[in-house]
N, C-alpha and C positions, 0 to 999 in steps of 0.2 A: 540175561537178555532173552526175550521171547524167541527171537530168530534162532538162537543157538539150539533151543528145544525143537523148533521146526526143522532145522537142518538135520538134527539127529534122527528125526522121524523120516525125513526124505531119504537120508543115507541108509538107514536101516531097511526101509522098504525096498530101495534099489538093490541093496546087497542081498536081501532075502530073495527077491525075484530072480536075481542073477544066479544065486546058488541053486535055485530050483530049475535053472535052464529056461526061464521064461523071458523071451525078448520083450523089451519095453521102450517106450518113447515118453519123453517128458516135455511139457511146454508150460509157459507162464502166461498170465493175462497181460502183464506189463512189466518189462524188466526194470522200469523206473521204480517200481515198488522195492526192488532189491538193491539197486545201485548204492543208495546211501547207507543201507544196512551193511552191505559188503565192506564198505570203507571203514565202518565202525569195528569190524572184526580185527583190524590191525592195531587197535588201541590196546595197550597193555592192561591187563586186569590182574588183580591179586586175590589170593584166598588166604584165610587166616583161621587158625584155631589157637594154639598157644604160641605159634610162630607164623610169620607171613612168608608166602612163596608166590612166585609168578604163576598164574593160571596156565594150564596146558591146553587151553582152548585153541581150536584151529584158526588160522588166519585166512584172509581173503584168498590167497593163492591156493592154499590147501582145499578150501571149500569149492573153488571153481574147478580144481582138478577132479574132485569127487562128483560135483554136480554142474557140469559145464552149461547146461541149459539155462542156468540163472543169468548167464551173460549173453544169451542169444535173444533175438527179437521175439517178443511175445505176441499175442493176438492183437493187442492194441497197436504195436509198432507195425505189424504186418498190414493192418488196416490202413494206417496213416500213410505208410510208404507206397502202398498200392493205390492210393487215392480212392478207396472205397467209401461209399456214403455211410454216415452214422446217423442215428436217431437224434431226436431233440435233446436227450440227456447224455449224448455221447456214446451210446452203445452201438457197436457195429451192426449194420443191417445185413440182409440176406446175402448180398454180393460178397461182403467180407467173410461171412460164415462159409460160403462156397469156396472162396480163395484159401481159407485156413484148412478146410477139409481136403482140398487138393494138395496142400503142403503136407498134411498128415499122411495122406495116401502115398505120396511120393516117398516120404521118409519110411513108411511102412514097407514099401516095395524094396527099398534099399536095405532095410533091416532083414527082410526075408532072405535076400541074396547072401548076406553075411552069415545068417543063421543056418543056411543049408550046408 
């Protein structure tokens, strides 16, 4: 599954930055992109060569423990819940970008306090 490869890249990047002592923030565009994929992680999968065994892939709970931002509101949800205007094709306009920037700055300030 493609998501499993992306998860590994996210997790590796997060762990690498953490090991280097680099504070980090993560956001998504839309948690709806991940909600159905996360449910699919709970489906048993099997691997086989000469014998078959249950795959040791991570399930939804394990992935969300490692990457909790996948379950948080993304830019799209923040725009919608904030009642910010969107363009003709649904892309958030300047007001929404400003609200997201304020969210990021607030999270950054909180992260700085924890890192000090």
